[in-house]
Residue, then its C-alpha position, 0 to 999 in steps of 0.5 A: m325702886s323709885a327715882n322721885s317721891t311718890d307722896s302727894t308733895r312731888r313737884h309736878d314739874t319733875a318726872h315721876i320715874e319708877a322700876d316695877a319690881t316684877v317685869p322690867v318696866i320703867r313708868i315715867t309720869r310727868d304733868f304738864k301745862a299743855t293740851p294732849a293735842q299740844l304734847l302729842r304735836a311735841h312728840t310726832d313733829p320731828e322739829l319740835y321733837a329735836r328741840w327738847i328731847g333729852p339733856s341740856n348738853l345734847d344737840t339732836v339731829i333728826d335723820y328720818w322721821d314718819a310719825r304714823d302707824g307703820g312709819s320709822w324714825r331715827f335721831v342722833n344725839r351729839r356733844d363733845d365726846g360723840d355721837y349716839a344714835f337711837r331708832g324706832c318704829f312707830h305702831e301706833v299714832s293716835q290723839d292720846r297715845i303713842v306706841q313705839t319701839f326704841s332702841f340705842e343703835s350701839m345695843p340693837e339687840a336691846v329694844s324697848l316697847e314704849t307706850l305714851r298716854f296723854e291724859d287730858l286733866g282739864d283747864g290746859r293740863t295733861r298728865l303724860h304716861a310713859q312705859s318702857l318694857l325692856d328686854s330684861f331686868e339688866g337692861r332696865d337698871a342699866w337705863l336708870s343707872s345711866g343718867m336717864e332721869t337727868g335726861v328726862n327731867e332736863g328735856y321735859a324742862k326745855l319742852d315746858d319752855l317751849l310751850a310757855h313761849g307759845e312755840i307748840 
């Protein structure tokens, strides 16, 4: 299952999202005009993170954010139809990798393990490799059908704008 084309003509400003056929994993790959350090900061600085994460029709409020090994986080997405809270724990935060848990508070039993890796492509470009291991194929498929692709791509477009304007 793939949300975007895997051929060599795929756009690098759109996330490639795929589901593994053998384990309940979602993999996302996306190139950025940024250094690994800039992408790490975008994912660990709570003020920056709140400005780009998720779809354009949501506002994000950080409740708490401790981006270090053993730290935890919580944020709330807000829009006209209500609030949606998410939380997790940082297991590893290093120069080229973040490992964390992620859960939607309305479904606390469904915790995913996420690994983000920042691959330096040289020339001021970085490829983000993200992997989310979910607790079941049903959970994974629910994520994929929830509008996740829109949220990922709109969020990364906002991140591109922050990078282009020198805000990171």
